[in-house]
TIVO-2410 file (N, C-alpha, C; in nm, 3 decimals):
# residues 161
REC num residu      c1      c2      c3 atome chaine
REC   1      X   0.082  -0.118   0.000     N      A
REC   1      X   0.000   0.000   0.000    CA      A
REC   1      X   0.087   0.125   0.000     C      A
REC   2      X   0.195   0.121   0.076     N      A
REC   2      X   0.283   0.238   0.079    CA      A
REC   2      X   0.346   0.259  -0.058     C      A
REC   3      X   0.377   0.150  -0.130     N      A
REC   3      X   0.436   0.164  -0.264    CA      A
REC   3      X   0.342   0.237  -0.358     C      A
REC   4      X   0.213   0.225  -0.334     N      A
REC   4      X   0.115   0.294  -0.418    CA      A
REC   4      X   0.090   0.436  -0.370     C      A
REC   5      X   0.155   0.476  -0.263     N      A
REC   5      X   0.142   0.612  -0.214    CA      A
REC   5      X   0.041   0.630  -0.103     C      A
REC   6      X  -0.014   0.521  -0.052     N      A
REC   6      X  -0.114   0.532   0.055    CA      A
REC   6      X  -0.047   0.572   0.186     C      A
REC   7      X  -0.117   0.650   0.263     N      A
REC   7      X  -0.070   0.688   0.396    CA      A
REC   7      X  -0.159   0.627   0.504     C      A
REC   8      X  -0.284   0.604   0.469     N      A
REC   8      X  -0.380   0.551   0.565    CA      A
REC   8      X  -0.443   0.423   0.514     C      A
REC   9      X  -0.502   0.351   0.606     N      A
REC   9      X  -0.563   0.222   0.577    CA      A
REC   9      X  -0.712   0.227   0.613     C      A
REC  10      X  -0.792   0.168   0.528     N      A
REC  10      X  -0.933   0.143   0.557    CA      A
REC  10      X  -0.938  -0.003   0.600     C      A
REC  11      X  -0.983  -0.030   0.721     N      A
REC  11      X  -0.981  -0.167   0.770    CA      A
REC  11      X  -1.087  -0.192   0.875     C      A
REC  12      X  -1.090  -0.316   0.921     N      A
REC  12      X  -1.189  -0.357   1.019    CA      A
REC  12      X  -1.136  -0.475   1.098     C      A
REC  13      X  -1.211  -0.516   1.196     N      A
REC  13      X  -1.182  -0.638   1.272    CA      A
REC  13      X  -1.281  -0.743   1.224     C      A
REC  14      X  -1.257  -0.798   1.107     N      A
REC  14      X  -1.352  -0.892   1.048    CA      A
REC  14      X  -1.372  -1.017   1.132     C      A
REC  15      X  -1.274  -1.053   1.210     N      A
REC  15      X  -1.289  -1.169   1.298    CA      A
REC  15      X  -1.377  -1.138   1.419     C      A
REC  16      X  -1.414  -1.013   1.435     N      A
REC  16      X  -1.500  -0.970   1.545    CA      A
REC  16      X  -1.624  -0.901   1.491     C      A
REC  17      X  -1.682  -0.953   1.387     N      A
REC  17      X  -1.794  -0.885   1.323    CA      A
REC  17      X  -1.924  -0.963   1.335     C      A
REC  18      X  -1.946  -1.026   1.447     N      A
REC  18      X  -2.070  -1.101   1.468    CA      A
REC  18      X  -2.159  -1.033   1.571     C      A
REC  19      X  -2.135  -0.904   1.592     N      A
REC  19      X  -2.219  -0.831   1.685    CA      A
REC  19      X  -2.159  -0.812   1.822     C      A
REC  20      X  -2.038  -0.866   1.845     N      A
REC  20      X  -1.975  -0.847   1.974    CA      A
REC  20      X  -1.897  -0.715   1.974     C      A
REC  21      X  -1.864  -0.668   2.091     N      A
REC  21      X  -1.789  -0.544   2.105    CA      A
REC  21      X  -1.647  -0.565   2.056     C      A
REC  22      X  -1.597  -0.467   1.982     N      A
REC  22      X  -1.455  -0.463   1.948    CA      A
REC  22      X  -1.383  -0.412   2.072     C      A
REC  23      X  -1.312  -0.497   2.140     N      A
REC  23      X  -1.246  -0.458   2.265    CA      A
REC  23      X  -1.132  -0.361   2.237     C      A
REC  24      X  -1.097  -0.285   2.339     N      A
REC  24      X  -0.983  -0.194   2.327    CA      A
REC  24      X  -0.857  -0.271   2.286     C      A
REC  25      X  -0.837  -0.389   2.347     N      A
REC  25      X  -0.718  -0.468   2.315    CA      A
REC  25      X  -0.713  -0.508   2.167     C      A
REC  26      X  -0.827  -0.553   2.113     N      A
REC  26      X  -0.831  -0.593   1.972    CA      A
REC  26      X  -0.810  -0.475   1.880     C      A
REC  27      X  -0.870  -0.362   1.914     N      A
REC  27      X  -0.855  -0.241   1.832    CA      A
REC  27      X  -0.708  -0.196   1.833     C      A
REC  28      X  -0.646  -0.194   1.950     N      A
REC  28      X  -0.507  -0.151   1.960    CA      A
REC  28      X  -0.413  -0.249   1.889     C      A
REC  29      X  -0.445  -0.375   1.895     N      A
REC  29      X  -0.365  -0.476   1.824    CA      A
REC  29      X  -0.369  -0.450   1.673     C      A
REC  30      X  -0.487  -0.423   1.617     N      A
REC  30      X  -0.498  -0.396   1.474    CA      A
REC  30      X  -0.426  -0.267   1.438     C      A
REC  31      X  -0.440  -0.165   1.522     N      A
REC  31      X  -0.370  -0.038   1.495    CA      A
REC  31      X  -0.220  -0.061   1.492     C      A
REC  32      X  -0.169  -0.139   1.586     N      A
REC  32      X  -0.025  -0.169   1.590    CA      A
REC  32      X   0.020  -0.243   1.465     C      A
REC  33      X  -0.062  -0.338   1.417     N      A
REC  33      X  -0.027  -0.411   1.294    CA      A
REC  33      X  -0.015  -0.315   1.175     C      A
REC  34      X  -0.108  -0.223   1.166     N      A
REC  34      X  -0.108  -0.125   1.056    CA      A
REC  34      X   0.010  -0.030   1.069     C      A
REC  35      X   0.035   0.019   1.190     N      A
REC  35      X   0.145   0.112   1.211    CA      A
REC  35      X   0.281   0.046   1.188     C      A
REC  36      X   0.289  -0.085   1.213     N      A
REC  36      X   0.415  -0.157   1.187    CA      A
REC  36      X   0.451  -0.153   1.038     C      A
REC  37      X   0.350  -0.134   0.955     N      A
REC  37      X   0.373  -0.122   0.811    CA      A
REC  37      X   0.395   0.022   0.767     C      A
REC  38      X   0.405   0.114   0.863     N      A
REC  38      X   0.430   0.253   0.832    CA      A
REC  38      X   0.306   0.330   0.787     C      A
REC  39      X   0.189   0.279   0.823     N      A
REC  39      X   0.063   0.341   0.783    CA      A
REC  39      X  -0.019   0.379   0.905     C      A
REC  40      X  -0.129   0.449   0.880     N      A
REC  40      X  -0.221   0.491   0.986    CA      A
REC  40      X  -0.357   0.428   0.959     C      A
REC  41      X  -0.421   0.378   1.064     N      A
REC  41      X  -0.557   0.327   1.049    CA      A
REC  41      X  -0.649   0.448   1.053     C      A
REC  42      X  -0.693   0.494   0.936     N      A
REC  42      X  -0.768   0.618   0.929    CA      A
REC  42      X  -0.919   0.599   0.914     C      A
REC  43      X  -0.963   0.484   0.866     N      A
REC  43      X  -1.106   0.460   0.845    CA      A
REC  43      X  -1.142   0.319   0.889     C      A
REC  44      X  -1.249   0.307   0.967     N      A
REC  44      X  -1.306   0.175   0.994    CA      A
REC  44      X  -1.402   0.145   0.881     C      A
REC  45      X  -1.373   0.036   0.812     N      A
REC  45      X  -1.453  -0.003   0.696    CA      A
REC  45      X  -1.594  -0.041   0.735     C      A
REC  46      X  -1.606  -0.119   0.839     N      A
REC  46      X  -1.739  -0.160   0.879    CA      A
REC  46      X  -1.735  -0.234   1.010     C      A
REC  47      X  -1.822  -0.195   1.097     N      A
REC  47      X  -1.851  -0.272   1.216    CA      A
REC  47      X  -1.980  -0.344   1.181     C      A
REC  48      X  -1.980  -0.474   1.192     N      A
REC  48      X  -2.091  -0.555   1.142    CA      A
REC  48      X  -2.229  -0.510   1.187     C      A
REC  49      X  -2.316  -0.493   1.089     N      A
REC  49      X  -2.457  -0.465   1.115    CA      A
REC  49      X  -2.530  -0.597   1.087     C      A
REC  50      X  -2.545  -0.678   1.189     N      A
REC  50      X  -2.602  -0.811   1.171    CA      A
REC  50      X  -2.750  -0.811   1.137     C      A
REC  51      X  -2.798  -0.928   1.101     N      A
REC  51      X  -2.937  -0.943   1.062    CA      A
REC  51      X  -3.034  -0.904   1.173     C      A
REC  52      X  -2.995  -0.925   1.299     N      A
REC  52      X  -3.086  -0.887   1.408    CA      A
REC  52      X  -3.112  -0.736   1.407     C      A
REC  53      X  -3.007  -0.657   1.379     N      A
REC  53      X  -3.025  -0.512   1.370    CA      A
REC  53      X  -3.106  -0.478   1.246     C      A
REC  54      X  -3.070  -0.537   1.134     N      A
REC  54      X  -3.139  -0.506   1.008    CA      A
REC  54      X  -3.288  -0.538   1.013     C      A
REC  55      X  -3.322  -0.645   1.083     N      A
REC  55      X  -3.462  -0.688   1.087    CA      A
REC  55      X  -3.531  -0.651   1.219     C      A
REC  56      X  -3.458  -0.583   1.305     N      A
REC  56      X  -3.512  -0.543   1.436    CA      A
REC  56      X  -3.574  -0.663   1.509     C      A
REC  57      X  -3.492  -0.767   1.520     N      A
REC  57      X  -3.540  -0.890   1.581    CA      A
REC  57      X  -3.438  -0.941   1.682     C      A
REC  58      X  -3.479  -1.042   1.758     N      A
REC  58      X  -3.387  -1.103   1.853    CA      A
REC  58      X  -3.326  -1.003   1.948     C      A
REC  59      X  -3.196  -1.014   1.966     N      A
REC  59      X  -3.125  -0.926   2.058    CA      A
REC  59      X  -3.070  -0.802   1.992     C      A
REC  60      X  -3.149  -0.740   1.905     N      A
REC  60      X  -3.099  -0.625   1.828    CA      A
REC  60      X  -3.056  -0.507   1.915     C      A
REC  61      X  -3.124  -0.483   2.025     N      A
REC  61      X  -3.086  -0.369   2.110    CA      A
REC  61      X  -2.947  -0.387   2.169     C      A
REC  62      X  -2.916  -0.507   2.213     N      A
REC  62      X  -2.782  -0.536   2.264    CA      A
REC  62      X  -2.677  -0.523   2.156     C      A
REC  63      X  -2.710  -0.566   2.034     N      A
REC  63      X  -2.616  -0.555   1.922    CA      A
REC  63      X  -2.591  -0.408   1.888     C      A
REC  64      X  -2.693  -0.325   1.898     N      A
REC  64      X  -2.676  -0.182   1.875    CA      A
REC  64      X  -2.585  -0.122   1.983     C      A
REC  65      X  -2.604  -0.162   2.108     N      A
REC  65      X  -2.516  -0.114   2.215    CA      A
REC  65      X  -2.371  -0.157   2.189     C      A
REC  66      X  -2.352  -0.281   2.143     N      A
REC  66      X  -2.218  -0.329   2.110    CA      A
REC  66      X  -2.157  -0.248   1.996     C      A
REC  67      X  -2.239  -0.217   1.897     N      A
REC  67      X  -2.196  -0.138   1.782    CA      A
REC  67      X  -2.146  -0.001   1.828     C      A
REC  68      X  -2.224   0.064   1.913     N      A
REC  68      X  -2.186   0.197   1.963    CA      A
REC  68      X  -2.057   0.190   2.045     C      A
REC  69      X  -2.044   0.086   2.128     N      A
REC  69      X  -1.922   0.073   2.209    CA      A
REC  69      X  -1.801   0.048   2.120     C      A
REC  70      X  -1.818  -0.029   2.015     N      A
REC  70      X  -1.708  -0.054   1.922    CA      A
REC  70      X  -1.661   0.075   1.856     C      A
REC  71      X  -1.755   0.161   1.820     N      A
REC  71      X  -1.720   0.292   1.762    CA      A
REC  71      X  -1.639   0.373   1.864     C      A
REC  72      X  -1.685   0.375   1.988     N      A
REC  72      X  -1.613   0.450   2.091    CA      A
REC  72      X  -1.471   0.396   2.109     C      A
REC  73      X  -1.458   0.263   2.112     N      A
REC  73      X  -1.326   0.203   2.132    CA      A
REC  73      X  -1.231   0.234   2.016     C      A
REC  74      X  -1.280   0.226   1.894     N      A
REC  74      X  -1.196   0.257   1.778    CA      A
REC  74      X  -1.163   0.406   1.774     C      A
REC  75      X  -1.256   0.491   1.812     N      A
REC  75      X  -1.231   0.635   1.814    CA      A
REC  75      X  -1.123   0.670   1.916     C      A
REC  76      X  -1.125   0.604   2.032     N      A
REC  76      X  -1.020   0.627   2.133    CA      A
REC  76      X  -0.883   0.590   2.079     C      A
REC  77      X  -0.879   0.494   1.984     N      A
REC  77      X  -0.752   0.451   1.925    CA      A
REC  77      X  -0.710   0.541   1.809     C      A
REC  78      X  -0.788   0.644   1.780     N      A
REC  78      X  -0.749   0.742   1.680    CA      A
REC  78      X  -0.822   0.735   1.547     C      A
REC  79      X  -0.910   0.640   1.530     N      A
REC  79      X  -0.986   0.633   1.404    CA      A
REC  79      X  -1.093   0.741   1.409     C      A
REC  80      X  -1.101   0.819   1.301     N      A
REC  80      X  -1.194   0.932   1.299    CA      A
REC  80      X  -1.308   0.916   1.199     C      A
REC  81      X  -1.296   0.821   1.108     N      A
REC  81      X  -1.398   0.804   1.004    CA      A
REC  81      X  -1.450   0.661   1.008     C      A
REC  82      X  -1.583   0.647   1.005     N      A
REC  82      X  -1.647   0.516   1.008    CA      A
REC  82      X  -1.746   0.507   0.894     C      A
REC  83      X  -1.743   0.398   0.824     N      A
REC  83      X  -1.846   0.373   0.724    CA      A
REC  83      X  -1.906   0.236   0.754     C      A
REC  84      X  -2.019   0.208   0.696     N      A
REC  84      X  -2.079   0.078   0.719    CA      A
REC  84      X  -2.140   0.027   0.589     C      A
REC  85      X  -2.154  -0.103   0.584     N      A
REC  85      X  -2.215  -0.170   0.469    CA      A
REC  85      X  -2.344  -0.232   0.517     C      A
REC  86      X  -2.452  -0.187   0.465     N      A
REC  86      X  -2.583  -0.235   0.508    CA      A
REC  86      X  -2.639  -0.322   0.396     C      A
REC  87      X  -2.581  -0.439   0.379     N      A
REC  87      X  -2.619  -0.529   0.270    CA      A
REC  87      X  -2.686  -0.653   0.326     C      A
REC  88      X  -2.759  -0.719   0.240     N      A
REC  88      X  -2.826  -0.841   0.280    CA      A
REC  88      X  -2.729  -0.953   0.311     C      A
REC  89      X  -2.768  -1.038   0.403     N      A
REC  89      X  -2.700  -1.161   0.442    CA      A
REC  89      X  -2.573  -1.141   0.521     C      A
REC  90      X  -2.484  -1.055   0.475     N      A
REC  90      X  -2.356  -1.039   0.542    CA      A
REC  90      X  -2.323  -0.891   0.553     C      A
REC  91      X  -2.208  -0.862   0.607     N      A
REC  91      X  -2.163  -0.725   0.622    CA      A
REC  91      X  -2.143  -0.659   0.486     C      A
REC  92      X  -2.081  -0.727   0.395     N      A
REC  92      X  -2.062  -0.679   0.258    CA      A
REC  92      X  -2.077  -0.800   0.168     C      A
REC  93      X  -2.106  -0.777   0.045     N      A
REC  93      X  -2.140  -0.889  -0.041    CA      A
REC  93      X  -2.049  -0.894  -0.163     C      A
REC  94      X  -1.958  -0.987  -0.161     N      A
REC  94      X  -1.876  -1.025  -0.276    CA      A
REC  94      X  -1.867  -1.177  -0.269     C      A
REC  95      X  -1.857  -1.242  -0.381     N      A
REC  95      X  -1.846  -1.388  -0.378    CA      A
REC  95      X  -1.703  -1.435  -0.400     C      A
REC  96      X  -1.618  -1.349  -0.451     N      A
REC  96      X  -1.477  -1.384  -0.472    CA      A
REC  96      X  -1.393  -1.263  -0.432     C      A
REC  97      X  -1.293  -1.288  -0.350     N      A
REC  97      X  -1.208  -1.179  -0.304    CA      A
REC  97      X  -1.077  -1.169  -0.380     C      A
REC  98      X  -1.043  -1.271  -0.453     N      A
REC  98      X  -0.918  -1.273  -0.528    CA      A
REC  98      X  -0.940  -1.330  -0.667     C      A
REC  99      X  -1.032  -1.272  -0.743     N      A
REC  99      X  -1.064  -1.321  -0.877    CA      A
REC  99      X  -0.946  -1.289  -0.970     C      A
REC 100      X  -0.888  -1.391  -1.034     N      A
REC 100      X  -0.771  -1.365  -1.118    CA      A
REC 100      X  -0.807  -1.286  -1.245     C      A
REC 101      X  -0.723  -1.186  -1.274     N      A
REC 101      X  -0.740  -1.105  -1.394    CA      A
REC 101      X  -0.634  -1.143  -1.498     C      A
REC 102      X  -0.660  -1.111  -1.621     N      A
REC 102      X  -0.569  -1.145  -1.730    CA      A
REC 102      X  -0.431  -1.081  -1.712     C      A
REC 103      X  -0.425  -0.965  -1.646     N      A
REC 103      X  -0.297  -0.895  -1.630    CA      A
REC 103      X  -0.216  -0.947  -1.511     C      A
REC 104      X  -0.263  -1.052  -1.444     N      A
REC 104      X  -0.193  -1.109  -1.330    CA      A
REC 104      X  -0.240  -1.056  -1.196     C      A
REC 105      X  -0.322  -0.951  -1.198     N      A
REC 105      X  -0.375  -0.896  -1.074    CA      A
REC 105      X  -0.498  -0.973  -1.029     C      A
REC 106      X  -0.558  -0.924  -0.924     N      A
REC 106      X  -0.681  -0.984  -0.874    CA      A
REC 106      X  -0.783  -0.874  -0.847     C      A
REC 107      X  -0.909  -0.913  -0.838     N      A
REC 107      X  -1.017  -0.818  -0.813    CA      A
REC 107      X  -1.126  -0.884  -0.731     C      A
REC 108      X  -1.212  -0.801  -0.673     N      A
REC 108      X  -1.333  -0.851  -0.610    CA      A
REC 108      X  -1.432  -0.886  -0.720     C      A
REC 109      X  -1.519  -0.984  -0.694     N      A
REC 109      X  -1.617  -1.024  -0.795    CA      A
REC 109      X  -1.744  -1.068  -0.725     C      A
REC 110      X  -1.856  -1.044  -0.791     N      A
REC 110      X  -1.986  -1.089  -0.742    CA      A
REC 110      X  -2.047  -1.183  -0.844     C      A
REC 111      X  -2.093  -1.298  -0.799     N      A
REC 111      X  -2.159  -1.396  -0.884    CA      A
REC 111      X  -2.293  -1.432  -0.818     C      A
REC 112      X  -2.403  -1.405  -0.887     N      A
REC 112      X  -2.536  -1.423  -0.828    CA      A
REC 112      X  -2.566  -1.568  -0.792     C      A
REC 113      X  -2.513  -1.661  -0.866     N      A
REC 113      X  -2.538  -1.803  -0.834    CA      A
REC 113      X  -2.463  -1.842  -0.708     C      A
REC 114      X  -2.337  -1.800  -0.697     N      A
REC 114      X  -2.261  -1.828  -0.575    CA      A
REC 114      X  -2.327  -1.762  -0.453     C      A
REC 115      X  -2.378  -1.641  -0.473     N      A
REC 115      X  -2.446  -1.570  -0.365    CA      A
REC 115      X  -2.567  -1.650  -0.316     C      A
REC 116      X  -2.647  -1.696  -0.409     N      A
REC 116      X  -2.765  -1.775  -0.371    CA      A
REC 116      X  -2.724  -1.905  -0.303     C      A
REC 117      X  -2.618  -1.968  -0.352     N      A
REC 117      X  -2.570  -2.091  -0.289    CA      A
REC 117      X  -2.527  -2.065  -0.145     C      A
REC 118      X  -2.458  -1.955  -0.123     N      A
REC 118      X  -2.415  -1.918   0.012    CA      A
REC 118      X  -2.536  -1.899   0.104     C      A
REC 119      X  -2.635  -1.830   0.053     N      A
REC 119      X  -2.757  -1.804   0.130    CA      A
REC 119      X  -2.832  -1.934   0.159     C      A
REC 120      X  -2.851  -2.015   0.057     N      A
REC 120      X  -2.933  -2.135   0.069    CA      A
REC 120      X  -2.865  -2.249   0.144     C      A
REC 121      X  -2.737  -2.273   0.115     N      A
REC 121      X  -2.671  -2.394   0.164    CA      A
REC 121      X  -2.570  -2.372   0.276     C      A
REC 122      X  -2.520  -2.250   0.289     N      A
REC 122      X  -2.422  -2.225   0.395    CA      A
REC 122      X  -2.488  -2.152   0.511     C      A
REC 123      X  -2.552  -2.037   0.483     N      A
REC 123      X  -2.624  -1.967   0.589    CA      A
REC 123      X  -2.752  -2.041   0.628     C      A
REC 124      X  -2.813  -2.106   0.530     N      A
REC 124      X  -2.939  -2.178   0.551    CA      A
REC 124      X  -3.044  -2.087   0.614     C      A
REC 125      X  -3.054  -1.966   0.557     N      A
REC 125      X  -3.146  -1.865   0.608    CA      A
REC 125      X  -3.291  -1.910   0.592     C      A
REC 126      X  -3.368  -1.896   0.698     N      A
REC 126      X  -3.510  -1.932   0.694    CA      A
REC 126      X  -3.580  -1.853   0.584     C      A
REC 127      X  -3.655  -1.921   0.499     N      A
REC 127      X  -3.732  -1.857   0.394    CA      A
REC 127      X  -3.652  -1.814   0.272     C      A
REC 128      X  -3.524  -1.851   0.268     N      A
REC 128      X  -3.439  -1.806   0.157    CA      A
REC 128      X  -3.490  -1.853   0.021     C      A
REC 129      X  -3.539  -1.975   0.013     N      A
REC 129      X  -3.584  -2.026  -0.117    CA      A
REC 129      X  -3.693  -1.939  -0.178     C      A
REC 130      X  -3.775  -1.877  -0.097     N      A
REC 130      X  -3.883  -1.792  -0.149    CA      A
REC 130      X  -3.830  -1.663  -0.212     C      A
REC 131      X  -3.704  -1.629  -0.183     N      A
REC 131      X  -3.645  -1.506  -0.236    CA      A
REC 131      X  -3.579  -1.522  -0.373     C      A
REC 132      X  -3.575  -1.644  -0.423     N      A
REC 132      X  -3.508  -1.670  -0.551    CA      A
REC 132      X  -3.604  -1.731  -0.651     C      A
REC 133      X  -3.587  -1.692  -0.776     N      A
REC 133      X  -3.666  -1.751  -0.883    CA      A
REC 133      X  -3.628  -1.898  -0.898     C      A
REC 134      X  -3.722  -1.982  -0.941     N      A
REC 134      X  -3.691  -2.124  -0.958    CA      A
REC 134      X  -3.571  -2.148  -1.050     C      A
REC 135      X  -3.553  -2.062  -1.150     N      A
REC 135      X  -3.439  -2.078  -1.241    CA      A
REC 135      X  -3.306  -2.057  -1.168     C      A
REC 136      X  -3.305  -1.961  -1.074     N      A
REC 136      X  -3.181  -1.935  -0.998    CA      A
REC 136      X  -3.150  -2.052  -0.907     C      A
REC 137      X  -3.251  -2.107  -0.842     N      A
REC 137      X  -3.230  -2.222  -0.755    CA      A
REC 137      X  -3.182  -2.341  -0.838     C      A
REC 138      X  -3.239  -2.359  -0.956     N      A
REC 138      X  -3.194  -2.468  -1.045    CA      A
REC 138      X  -3.048  -2.448  -1.085     C      A
REC 139      X  -3.008  -2.324  -1.111     N      A
REC 139      X  -2.869  -2.296  -1.147    CA      A
REC 139      X  -2.775  -2.325  -1.030     C      A
REC 140      X  -2.820  -2.293  -0.909     N      A
REC 140      X  -2.740  -2.323  -0.790    CA      A
REC 140      X  -2.723  -2.474  -0.776     C      A
REC 141      X  -2.831  -2.546  -0.789     N      A
REC 141      X  -2.823  -2.692  -0.775    CA      A
REC 141      X  -2.737  -2.753  -0.884     C      A
REC 142      X  -2.744  -2.698  -1.005     N      A
REC 142      X  -2.661  -2.750  -1.115    CA      A
REC 142      X  -2.512  -2.725  -1.087     C      A
REC 143      X  -2.481  -2.609  -1.030     N      A
REC 143      X  -2.340  -2.576  -1.004    CA      A
REC 143      X  -2.287  -2.647  -0.881     C      A
REC 144      X  -2.367  -2.654  -0.775     N      A
REC 144      X  -2.317  -2.706  -0.648    CA      A
REC 144      X  -2.376  -2.841  -0.609     C      A
REC 145      X  -2.497  -2.869  -0.654     N      A
REC 145      X  -2.561  -2.993  -0.614    CA      A
REC 145      X  -2.556  -3.010  -0.464     C      A
REC 146      X  -2.526  -3.127  -0.423     N      A
REC 146      X  -2.510  -3.155  -0.280    CA      A
REC 146      X  -2.365  -3.191  -0.252     C      A
REC 147      X  -2.273  -3.130  -0.325     N      A
REC 147      X  -2.130  -3.160  -0.311    CA      A
REC 147      X  -2.070  -3.072  -0.202     C      A
REC 148      X  -2.047  -3.127  -0.084     N      A
REC 148      X  -1.992  -3.047   0.025    CA      A
REC 148      X  -1.860  -2.980  -0.011     C      A
REC 149      X  -1.776  -3.047  -0.090     N      A
REC 149      X  -1.646  -2.988  -0.125    CA      A
REC 149      X  -1.663  -2.860  -0.208     C      A
REC 150      X  -1.766  -2.853  -0.291     N      A
REC 150      X  -1.791  -2.733  -0.371    CA      A
REC 150      X  -1.834  -2.617  -0.281     C      A
REC 151      X  -1.914  -2.647  -0.181     N      A
REC 151      X  -1.957  -2.542  -0.087    CA      A
REC 151      X  -1.840  -2.496  -0.001     C      A
REC 152      X  -1.753  -2.589   0.040     N      A
REC 152      X  -1.635  -2.549   0.118    CA      A
REC 152      X  -1.546  -2.457   0.036     C      A
REC 153      X  -1.535  -2.483  -0.094     N      A
REC 153      X  -1.457  -2.396  -0.182    CA      A
REC 153      X  -1.518  -2.255  -0.184     C      A
REC 154      X  -1.649  -2.247  -0.188     N      A
REC 154      X  -1.716  -2.117  -0.189    CA      A
REC 154      X  -1.685  -2.041  -0.060     C      A
REC 155      X  -1.685  -2.108   0.052     N      A
REC 155      X  -1.653  -2.042   0.179    CA      A
REC 155      X  -1.508  -1.993   0.177     C      A
REC 156      X  -1.417  -2.073   0.123     N      A
REC 156      X  -1.276  -2.029   0.115    CA      A
REC 156      X  -1.260  -1.906   0.028     C      A
REC 157      X  -1.337  -1.894  -0.079     N      A
REC 157      X  -1.331  -1.778  -0.167    CA      A
REC 157      X  -1.375  -1.651  -0.097     C      A
REC 158      X  -1.455  -1.665   0.009     N      A
REC 158      X  -1.507  -1.550   0.082    CA      A
REC 158      X  -1.406  -1.493   0.181     C      A
REC 159      X  -1.308  -1.573   0.218     N      A
REC 159      X  -1.215  -1.529   0.323    CA      A
REC 159      X  -1.119  -1.424   0.272     C      A
REC 160      X  -1.080  -1.340   0.360     N      A
REC 160      X  -0.987  -1.231   0.326    CA      A
REC 160      X  -0.842  -1.272   0.336     C      A
REC 161      X  -0.815  -1.391   0.382     N      A
REC 161      X  -0.676  -1.434   0.403    CA      A
REC 161      X  -0.607  -1.465   0.274     C      A
***
């Protein structure tokens, strides 16, 4: 990032994005990792807005309190800008994080069939089948069937590592 001229980093604690509080220790650990690379953590990309908050169900009030505390903890560590992704199913929606390009680089990519497979077979969201046209569900079944190894591959494509 520094080679490209960046001075600051947009980042998050993705391993802590299930509605729990981002502790001071975790925030400071991430800041130290970024500063070790000669950069500043200038923007929090997203503190998870889980389905309970989006649908105002379950323990949404506690999740909102956790969200607010996470903002306070990151602000104490020097982060001044916060953005959020309010997308369906997950914090942000991409199906491939390292899609190979012809020039040797990589890019983010979204594939509607993979997205539906993630929703239907990995998240197993209640009522998900009603949200997809029969043709889309047929395409998911044709691509993934009941092959657990194909679904595990989809989960690996989602990881940021």
